[in-house]
Each structure stands twice: as C-alpha cells, then as structure tokens.
LOZASE-723402 format. One line per 10 residues: number of its first residue (from 1); their letters; for each residue x, y, z negated of N, C-alpha, C. Coordinates in steps of 0.001 Angstrom, whole numbers. Atoms other than C-alpha are relative to their C-alpha. Layout:
NUM> a> X,Y,Z,X,Y,Z,X,Y,Z ~ ...
***
This chain:
1> mtrliiaaiv> 568,-343,1306,-25419,-2538,15149,990,-275,-1119 ~ -988,329,1024,-22755,-4306,13094,1100,1048,-57 ~ -1057,-1002,-63,-20168,-1791,14299,-453,1299,-656 ~ 531,-1220,599,-22422,1081,13264,-65,-108,-1515 ~ 73,210,1451,-22926,-420,9798,1384,126,-613 ~ -1372,-75,515,-19176,-844,9312,497,1427,18 ~ -432,-1400,-89,-18549,2692,10528,-635,832,-1094 ~ 680,-746,1063,-21136,3982,8064,624,-268,-1355 ~ -640,348,1275,-19478,2118,5197,1323,736,-142 ~ -1289,-692,52,-16067,3551,6088,-195,1493,-190
11> atlavtacsf> 273,-1433,154,-17557,7040,6425,-374,328,-1434 ~ 374,-206,1400,-19113,6712,2983,1207,-73,-903 ~ -1228,142,789,-15779,5537,1582,859,1242,112 ~ -808,-1207,-200,-14027,8537,3108,-582,1181,-747 ~ 649,-1094,722,-16597,10948,1656,243,-135,-1489 ~ -245,239,1421,-16222,9336,-1761,1424,361,-377 ~ -1414,-313,266,-12427,9606,-1544,212,1508,-52 ~ -158,-1458,-9,-12692,13297,-665,-639,628,-1226 ~ 722,-561,1134,-15200,13948,-3446,812,-67,-1281 ~ -769,197,1221,-12840,12613,-6063,1490,295,205
21> qeeknedkqk> -1408,-244,-320,-9611,13774,-4395,688,825,-1072 ~ -641,-894,956,-8889,16601,-6804,183,-680,-1344 ~ -92,690,1291,-9643,14504,-9885,1078,-1068,23 ~ -975,1073,-73,-7529,11579,-8696,1415,534,145 ~ -1326,-600,-108,-4627,13810,-7689,494,469,-1360 ~ -370,-447,1338,-4682,15278,-11187,417,-1185,-854 ~ -346,1200,755,-4675,11777,-12709,1355,-532,432 ~ -1257,517,-508,-1796,10776,-10421,1173,786,-546 ~ -1070,-830,519,287,13716,-11555,277,-305,-1470 ~ -156,316,1405,-310,12653,-15157,621,-1384,-204
31> skgalfiigg> -532,1347,128,835,9082,-14451,1491,42,-300 ~ -1413,65,369,4149,8207,-16038,780,-954,893 ~ -655,1025,-802,4871,5403,-13595,381,474,1385 ~ -397,-281,-1374,6048,5195,-10004,-413,-1180,871 ~ 336,1032,-977,5308,3226,-6851,1243,-319,827 ~ -1113,444,-833,7872,1190,-4927,-621,-837,1112 ~ 829,581,-1064,6233,406,-1599,907,-465,1131 ~ -951,636,-918,8117,-2009,669,-721,-368,1297 ~ 639,210,-1293,7406,-2289,4385,8,-1418,506 ~ -10,1400,-412,7820,-6071,4495,1372,-438,473
41> gsrpasmvsr> -1262,545,-488,10508,-8273,5992,932,-373,-1138 ~ -986,355,1017,13706,-9129,4157,216,1177,-937 ~ -221,-1043,999,14551,-7243,996,1478,-14,-385 ~ -1439,-55,311,18217,-6208,759,230,16,-1506 ~ -305,72,1429,19851,-6889,-2591,110,1386,-618 ~ -141,-1355,539,20649,-3196,-2987,-1352,650,-257 ~ 1326,-557,179,16985,-2292,-2571,-694,-630,-1222 ~ 580,678,1162,15856,-4908,-5100,660,498,-1282 ~ -713,-523,1163,18542,-3672,-7483,-545,1368,-401 ~ 570,-1319,300,17137,-153,-7190,-1364,-149,-667
51> lvdeaklreg> 1310,254,604,13654,-1493,-7971,149,-447,-1449 ~ -253,480,1356,14990,-3334,-11031,435,1145,-909 ~ -480,-1139,791,16772,-195,-12194,-1133,968,-319 ~ 1113,-921,223,13671,1966,-11754,-956,-534,-1065 ~ 873,627,998,11665,-518,-13837,697,-245,-1329 ~ -807,182,1213,14495,-694,-16413,-95,-1421,-542 ~ 149,1392,420,14189,-4471,-16461,1263,-558,-636 ~ -1233,470,647,17815,-4901,-17461,53,441,-1465 ~ 22,-517,1371,16997,-2975,-20645,-1074,-669,-847 ~ 1081,665,719,14042,-5176,-21602,-1274,35,811
61> gyavvlpmss> 1266,58,-716,10411,-5585,-20702,-58,-1203,923 ~ 169,1150,-884,9173,-7977,-18047,-751,419,1255 ~ 683,-222,-1274,7848,-8190,-14496,-1112,-1026,163 ~ 1108,890,-326,4525,-9679,-13401,-161,-35,1516 ~ 259,182,-1424,4107,-11084,-9890,-1475,-327,187 ~ 1389,275,-362,579,-10932,-8456,-5,-544,1428 ~ -154,635,-1308,412,-13406,-5530,-1307,-139,779 ~ 1332,299,-536,-3279,-13128,-4616,-173,342,1474 ~ 68,-261,-1445,-2612,-11735,-1123,332,-1249,800 ~ -551,1146,-722,-930,-14993,-185,-987,-1165,60
71> gspdsaiiws> 764,1235,-101,-2624,-18118,1093,634,-1130,-776 ~ -711,993,828,-18,-20061,-933,534,718,-1232 ~ -414,-861,1120,41,-18148,-4225,1098,-580,-871 ~ -1062,581,830,2197,-20608,-6143,1371,189,648 ~ -1259,-221,-716,4877,-20409,-3467,380,1468,-9 ~ -275,-1439,9,4529,-16634,-3375,620,441,-1319 ~ -595,-320,1301,5303,-16463,-7089,1471,-407,-23 ~ -1382,491,-17,8433,-18555,-6569,875,891,863 ~ -810,-795,-931,9647,-16571,-3532,188,1423,-520 ~ -104,-1372,512,8888,-13222,-5130,921,66,-1209
81> seqfinqgls> -827,12,1204,10585,-14191,-8383,1474,-165,316 ~ -1406,277,-337,13759,-15352,-6631,818,1271,178 ~ -751,-1232,-237,14708,-11811,-5634,443,642,-1317 ~ -358,-538,1313,14721,-10828,-9302,952,-933,-741 ~ -910,977,605,16390,-14026,-10472,1413,202,551 ~ -1307,-251,-612,19183,-13252,-8008,669,1249,-560 ~ -549,-1176,678,19623,-9991,-9918,388,-316,-1446 ~ -380,415,1341,20295,-12014,-13072,-1114,110,-1020 ~ 1125,-165,915,16807,-11589,-14549,-749,-1316,-202 ~ 844,1174,275,14617,-14205,-16173,-1360,408,-572
91> nivgfnftnd> 1224,-498,634,11860,-12015,-17594,-1081,285,1038 ~ 971,-111,-1089,9406,-12685,-14736,-1084,-1055,-200 ~ 1125,934,64,5947,-14256,-14854,-900,263,1202 ~ 950,-144,-1097,3297,-14852,-12201,-1402,-315,-462 ~ 1404,205,360,-460,-14534,-12658,-828,-79,1278 ~ 840,180,-1184,-2663,-15971,-9922,-1472,78,-410 ~ 1417,-183,285,-6075,-14499,-10646,-824,-503,1187 ~ 885,480,-1063,-8972,-16015,-8672,-1414,488,-244 ~ 1417,-333,141,-12642,-15366,-8048,-792,-1101,-687 ~ 717,1162,532,-13503,-18774,-9456,-261,95,-1502
101> tppnqnwids> 126,-84,1456,-13012,-17896,-13123,198,1442,-443 ~ -236,-1358,519,-13157,-14708,-15224,1482,198,-300 ~ -1422,-256,256,-9765,-13030,-15645,399,-396,-1421 ~ -552,385,1298,-7696,-14506,-18466,386,1258,-772 ~ -237,-1233,754,-7628,-11843,-21193,1459,144,-411 ~ -1426,-73,333,-4077,-12731,-22222,809,514,1192 ~ -666,-481,-1207,-2988,-12183,-18630,-262,1492,200 ~ 349,-1421,-142,-4823,-8846,-18526,829,843,-959 ~ -789,-735,998,-3100,-7716,-21716,1470,61,408 ~ -1399,23,-444,279,-8781,-20335,199,927,1191
111> lknasliyis> -82,-883,-1168,-423,-6933,-17088,63,1465,-441 ~ 30,-1387,493,-1170,-3729,-19006,1353,439,-552 ~ -1251,-352,678,2175,-3877,-20794,1251,-330,805 ~ -1144,356,-840,4395,-4940,-17885,827,1232,346 ~ -882,-1068,-485,7385,-2853,-16881,-68,117,1515 ~ 102,50,-1455,6973,-3931,-13254,-1138,-930,385 ~ 1027,846,-611,3955,-5241,-11367,337,-90,1482 ~ -436,220,-1377,4920,-6770,-8018,-1083,-769,760 ~ 1075,588,-802,2281,-7548,-5367,604,-598,1263 ~ -626,711,-1112,3291,-10123,-2777,-676,328,1324
121> ggnqsrfmei> 582,-154,-1324,2639,-10129,950,-1078,-1036,260 ~ 1078,911,-378,-145,-11942,2744,-1114,753,692 ~ 1175,-669,-554,-3608,-10547,3391,-537,974,-1038 ~ 401,-1012,968,-4491,-7276,1691,-1477,-80,-365 ~ 1435,115,297,-8230,-7880,1969,-250,-1131,-992 ~ 131,1108,960,-7839,-11198,134,323,475,-1407 ~ -382,-535,1304,-6095,-9365,-2693,-1116,867,-581 ~ 1001,-929,504,-8748,-6649,-2981,-1331,-685,-310 ~ 1221,742,313,-11614,-9159,-2918,27,-521,-1432 ~ -149,513,1358,-10256,-10524,-6198,115,1131,-1016
131> vkdspifdai> -372,-1054,953,-9102,-7266,-7774,-1043,1105,-134 ~ 918,-1137,2,-11749,-4704,-6819,-1063,-134,-1087 ~ 1043,-63,1041,-14111,-3660,-9635,197,-1065,-1078 ~ -300,1037,991,-12362,-6007,-12060,928,558,-1070 ~ -982,-396,1014,-10307,-5774,-15269,1435,-3,527 ~ -1343,24,-593,-7271,-6550,-13071,313,1379,572 ~ -138,-1346,-564,-7765,-3270,-11198,285,1005,-1107 ~ -176,-941,1116,-8092,-1386,-14476,1348,-182,-674 ~ -1281,270,663,-5006,-3083,-15945,1169,540,817 ~ -1062,-539,-857,-2855,-2129,-12945,87,1511,-175
141> hyaynegaii> 9,-1455,163,-3925,1507,-13277,475,402,-1396 ~ -440,-294,1369,-3387,1431,-17034,1525,-78,-85 ~ -1459,167,39,162,101,-16610,695,1142,740 ~ -571,-1090,-793,893,2698,-13925,-22,1310,-776 ~ 117,-1245,767,-364,5542,-16078,923,24,-1209 ~ -848,79,1187,1724,4299,-19005,1487,-104,322 ~ -1417,-38,-345,4974,4204,-17040,535,-1172,785 ~ -473,1160,-760,5142,908,-15141,305,379,1444 ~ -219,-79,-1440,6538,577,-11640,-950,-995,663 ~ 873,874,-784,3926,-812,-9247,653,-152,1369
151> agtsagaavm> -700,262,-1256,5632,-2461,-6280,-799,-994,831 ~ 657,962,-874,4402,-4370,-3283,680,-13,1345 ~ -585,124,-1321,5573,-5654,71,-1051,-445,991 ~ 916,378,-1075,3676,-5955,3359,-1445,249,-432 ~ 1360,-197,494,65,-6559,2265,2,710,-1345 ~ -130,-673,1292,1206,-5457,-1182,311,1469,130 ~ -174,-1429,-280,2150,-2135,412,-1316,619,438 ~ 1259,-534,-534,-1153,-1686,2242,-1009,296,-1098 ~ 1020,-167,1049,-3192,-2029,-964,218,1242,-853 ~ -306,-1125,886,-1523,989,-2580,-914,1197,223
161> sqlmitgnel> 737,-1219,-319,-3638,3611,-818,-1489,-142,-287 ~ 1448,-40,217,-7225,4666,-1437,-730,-587,1204 ~ 514,572,-1238,-8122,3989,2201,1036,-985,518 ~ -939,1076,-313,-6504,665,3081,-226,-516,1408 ~ 60,633,-1316,-5726,-538,6604,-112,-1509,-191 ~ 174,1450,142,-7072,-4095,6818,806,-784,1024 ~ -670,696,-1094,-5270,-4929,10060,-953,-430,1089 ~ 990,416,-987,-8521,-5669,11895,-381,1154,920 ~ 552,-960,-947,-9865,-3916,14973,-1504,-237,108 ~ 1453,125,-60,-13591,-3210,15094,-490,-299,1416
171> rypeyrstfp> 433,204,-1389,-13812,-3199,18889,501,-1325,577 ~ -636,1196,-556,-11620,-6275,19438,193,-1002,-1140 ~ 11,879,1183,-12367,-9089,16952,1232,-890,-159 ~ -1155,886,123,-9344,-11251,17790,1189,779,-565 ~ -1077,-713,692,-6466,-10280,15476,1212,185,911 ~ -1249,-314,-683,-3460,-8552,17045,885,740,-994 ~ -889,-562,1028,-407,-7607,14989,257,1479,224 ~ -116,-1426,-284,-291,-4224,16701,-1140,405,916 ~ 1093,-488,-834,-2913,-2077,18412,552,393,1380 ~ -424,-438,-1323,-2466,-1802,22204,-763,1238,483
181> viesenlels> 828,-1132,-404,-5007,1058,22293,-57,1042,-1114 ~ 289,-1060,961,-5716,4395,20599,-1440,414,276 ~ 1416,-177,-290,-9507,4334,20486,-780,367,-1256 ~ 862,-390,1108,-12266,5753,18342,-749,-1208,-546 ~ 811,1025,671,-14173,3596,15844,563,-1403,198 ~ -645,1300,-148,-11647,786,16183,768,-409,-1242 ~ -825,281,1183,-9575,1066,12995,-894,-358,-1185 ~ 768,410,1185,-11030,-883,10074,768,375,-1263 ~ -547,-357,1303,-10366,604,6647,-947,-515,-1074 ~ 821,346,1160,-11569,-570,3263,660,593,-1240
191> eglglitnai> -493,-602,1229,-10959,327,-364,1212,-755,-529 ~ -1185,575,616,-7485,-247,-1767,69,337,-1475 ~ -173,-263,1430,-6054,263,-5244,-135,1485,-338 ~ 142,-1431,270,-6094,4043,-4890,1118,576,-848 ~ -1146,-564,709,-2667,4551,-6456,572,1188,763 ~ -244,-1180,-829,-2084,6933,-3555,-1343,425,577 ~ 1313,-460,-451,-5111,9067,-2734,76,974,1172 ~ -127,-992,-1067,-3708,11461,-120,831,-515,1172 ~ -755,593,-1104,-1980,9040,2258,-553,-1373,334 ~ 320,1347,-475,-2637,5916,4307,1318,-688,331
201> idqhfvwrsr> -1270,723,-124,112,3276,4300,-98,-1087,1071 ~ -146,1125,-929,1171,984,7147,1389,-588,-195 ~ -1242,705,305,3980,-1578,7066,485,-796,1207 ~ -666,661,-1140,6347,-3613,9311,16,969,1181 ~ 476,-1018,-930,6078,-355,11158,793,85,1299 ~ -794,-120,-1229,8956,106,13590,170,-1367,651 ~ -269,1344,-524,9656,-3604,13941,-1173,-538,812 ~ 1181,485,-712,6067,-4372,15019,-676,1091,840 ~ 468,-1094,-858,5576,-1052,16836,-1480,310,-245 ~ 1391,-243,387,2415,-110,14972,-402,1475,125
211> hnrlltavle> 269,-1423,-165,2380,3495,16172,-1458,257,377 ~ 1372,-238,-444,-1003,3201,17923,-989,-99,-1153 ~ 897,172,1141,-2620,2009,14715,23,1220,-903 ~ -103,-1143,898,-1306,4889,12652,-385,1303,700 ~ 495,-1154,-747,-1976,7428,15412,-1523,45,-26 ~ 1458,57,137,-5573,6265,15349,-427,528,-1362 ~ 338,-438,1361,-5611,6820,11597,135,1500,-161 ~ -232,-1428,232,-4154,10324,11713,-973,856,814 ~ 1002,-728,-777,-6651,11385,14401,-1382,-94,-638 ~ 1337,184,567,-9685,9945,12643,-87,380,-1473
221> ypeyacigid> -34,-372,1422,-8600,10735,9078,1103,1044,-215 ~ -1084,-990,-29,-6569,13949,9491,334,608,-1352 ~ -286,-550,1320,-6800,14919,5828,1059,-804,-748 ~ -993,863,638,-4354,12097,4995,1335,44,748 ~ -1293,306,-607,-635,11797,5591,-3,-1489,322 ~ 1,1405,-419,-160,8543,7512,1447,-482,53 ~ -1394,380,250,3016,6760,6424,246,-1420,493 ~ -397,1303,-506,4585,3891,8368,1375,-378,-527 ~ -1246,435,638,7282,1981,6468,537,-1212,757 ~ -580,1110,-750,9624,-273,8411,420,-1129,-942
231> estailvrgn> -470,1144,782,10862,-3670,7290,1334,313,-676 ~ -1231,-173,795,13679,-3870,4726,166,1428,-494 ~ 12,-1411,387,12726,-353,3677,-1153,227,-958 ~ 1049,-304,974,10693,1148,851,-84,1500,-203 ~ 85,-1366,513,9403,4433,-426,-227,-74,-1508 ~ 161,-151,1442,9758,5349,-4078,-824,1267,-211 ~ 953,-1105,109,6803,7564,-4980,-210,356,-1465 ~ 322,-547,1323,6534,9724,-8079,-846,1247,225 ~ 907,-1093,-294,3496,11964,-7874,-58,223,1497 ~ -33,-312,-1426,3794,13707,-4501,1406,-80,595
241> nvevvgesqv> -1393,38,-453,7568,13216,-4256,383,-1408,429 ~ -307,1296,-608,8898,10423,-2054,1475,-63,367 ~ -1372,265,-429,12369,8952,-1538,12,-1278,823 ~ -135,1186,-846,13283,6497,1222,1157,-845,-521 ~ -995,936,527,15166,3415,-3,76,-1191,950 ~ -127,1204,-824,16578,513,2022,864,208,1209 ~ -896,73,-1151,17941,53,5517,-540,644,1271 ~ 543,-473,-1266,15570,1457,8133,-738,1324,-195 ~ 650,-1310,-47,13105,4294,8721,-1408,-13,-584 ~ 1391,-255,390,9872,5726,7404,-514,1121,902
251> lvyrnpkrsk> 598,-987,-888,7638,7598,9859,-1255,558,-649 ~ 1170,-651,577,5049,10105,8705,-671,844,1073 ~ 825,-786,-915,2292,11400,10981,-905,914,-818 ~ 936,-949,627,343,14507,9991,-783,724,1089 ~ 888,-689,-938,-2539,16296,11681,-538,1252,-687 ~ 390,-1140,836,-2615,19705,9949,-1158,812,557 ~ 1101,-757,-593,-5052,21267,12420,-1245,-857,211 ~ 1132,945,-83,-7338,18199,12243,-524,-115,1428 ~ 332,89,-1414,-7262,17912,16009,-508,-1398,343 ~ 550,1283,-433,-9406,15190,17559,-924,227,1186
261> riannklggq> 888,-1,-1155,-10998,14661,20972,-261,-1441,403 ~ 365,1342,-446,-12762,11632,22434,-494,72,1438 ~ 475,143,-1367,-13209,10682,26083,25,-1478,360 ~ 100,1429,-322,-14456,7226,27070,621,-873,-1083 ~ -482,708,1192,-13640,6019,23550,1492,225,-293 ~ -1413,-271,235,-10015,7151,23947,144,1239,-880 ~ -239,-1113,912,-8713,9428,21207,1106,904,521 ~ -1022,-969,-336,-6771,12611,21885,158,1016,-1110 ~ -226,-1043,988,-5300,15399,19819,1274,755,328 ~ -1176,-820,-239,-2740,18168,19840,651,394,-1323
271> niildiylpg> -768,-499,1146,-48,19413,17484,88,-1016,-1139 ~ -258,1040,988,329,16085,15711,1476,76,-390 ~ -1374,-103,492,3452,16236,13547,531,-1393,-345 ~ -675,1248,346,5848,13294,13329,1348,322,-629 ~ -1312,-74,649,8741,13126,10867,533,-1419,-145 ~ -662,1301,127,11218,10241,10866,1077,133,-1072 ~ -903,-111,1141,13017,9758,7562,918,-1218,-82 ~ -1017,1030,155,16166,7762,6882,267,-263,-1483 ~ -296,297,1402,17394,6070,3691,715,1164,-682 ~ -541,-1125,769,18166,8683,1059,-756,1291,208
281> dtfaiq> 798,-1210,-236,15832,11269,2591,-1140,75,-1004 ~ 1146,-241,885,13120,12793,456,-1004,889,728 ~ 1036,-869,-542,9821,14419,1351,-1164,28,-974 ~ 1179,-143,862,6548,15482,-211,-1247,-416,764 ~ 1320,288,-561,3073,14104,434,-906,1167,-341 ~ 862,-1166,245,833,17123,842,-1459,-415,82
***
C-alpha cells in the first residue's frame, strides 16, 4: 500500500510537471542566468575558474553558499568557500537556512541579489525539505531570472531538475549507491527546484556506474532527457543549450519513441538513444 501511495504521488508530480511544461519552458528561456551543474567529486581549478568567470565574480558582486544538503552545514560552507578563495576571491558568504526558524529576510534579500548561488553536496531531499514552498525557493528563482549563476555539486546537482532523483529505491529500502536492477516502480523521484523542467539529472555518474538508475528513469519518464554527469565534470546550461566543462564525460539517454515494456517487474525498451559528450562538447536539451 505504501508503495502504491508513493507511486501515486510521483505520478501526480509528473502530470503537474507536464501541465506546466510549456509555461516553465517559456520562463526558462526568459531567464537571464545560467546553471553550472557539477557531477560531484573533486573540482579542478580550471572548472572553478570557469564558474567564477561565468558569474563575473572578479568584476564584483558576491557568491552565496547554501549548505543545507549537508549534515555538517558549517563545514560545508568552509569547504565550498575554499574553492573560491583559492581563486583569489573573498566575496563569499554562507547562509544555513533551517526549518527551526523563519528565513532571515536579510539573507533572502542577499540571495536575490547574488551573482552566484552555490549549493553544496550531501542529501538532496534534506535540502528540498527546507527550501520547498519557501521564500528561499522564490529567491533562488528570482536571482536566476535576473542573471545569477546557480551552481551545485552532487546533491546540489540533483536538485536542479523539476523531477529530482532522491537516490532511494522503492522496492529495496536499504540504500545502495547504484541500482543493480532495472525495474518498474523502483525509482523514487520528488520535487526539485525546477530550474530544468525537461531533463532529469544524475551525478557521480560514470564513477559510480549509475547507468541502471538513469535507464530506469528514461524508460519510465521518456518525455525527459536523462543526463548523467560524471565527477570532476559540469554542464553549463543556458536555456536549452548545454556545454560540457571539466575533465570527464556527460551521458545523455533519450527515449524518443517512449518505448517501455514490463515483464516480471523488469523494464525493457527499444531504440533508446545514448550520447556520450566530452569536455568542450555542446548539445541541446529537447
């Protein structure tokens, strides 16, 4: 019964996403900002430098670190800030919003006017529990629409999409870093920030061999491009245009014919498209 309830919630979320797809895509095209989505792991200095340049932080403005994904948010602020400090920057602040108190209005105002908003790694569901339906959510979208770069690594990458991979399996409660199966009604999705509305994001992708997880997604949610970003690698997203930045690969699964079959809970499909992109490559999210 619990599994059926969860499946119904996800189905409702998917219907809602489709209902507002056209409106959100139009809003995204109007956004002046960009997304810098990092697949986790180490962050090469050249990649961080590109992020700093895209946010124009050397020309002024400031960066805000949001550490709420982390179980140690104070440490996450320090570790996240170091990568920018190593670039010679000092205009970095960290705001650890919590569920215990209403959001600090000064922090909200600062978030709206940031040049860069950086979301740390950790647990994406923990982040969304604090941010969803809050002024923090609205401030992130406001900054993005006004020209800010919204960046995130690992869990901070997962939260970018409308449908967010939580990392949990519905059929197998014990957490596993990768899915050993491609089965129906096993992938748990919840609501993310919705900065990308036509793709589902996965991270640590090649390094942790998360193909089964994203194959499950592309079979069960074929209307979305399913993007797996490896460690030490990022995608720079402006509207529907994407550039690969960093050291490794980005894999994109697509299911244009919306193929899906089920036998004994196992998922099947034909004509699934896989593209493997290297640093410097560009592609479009359709």
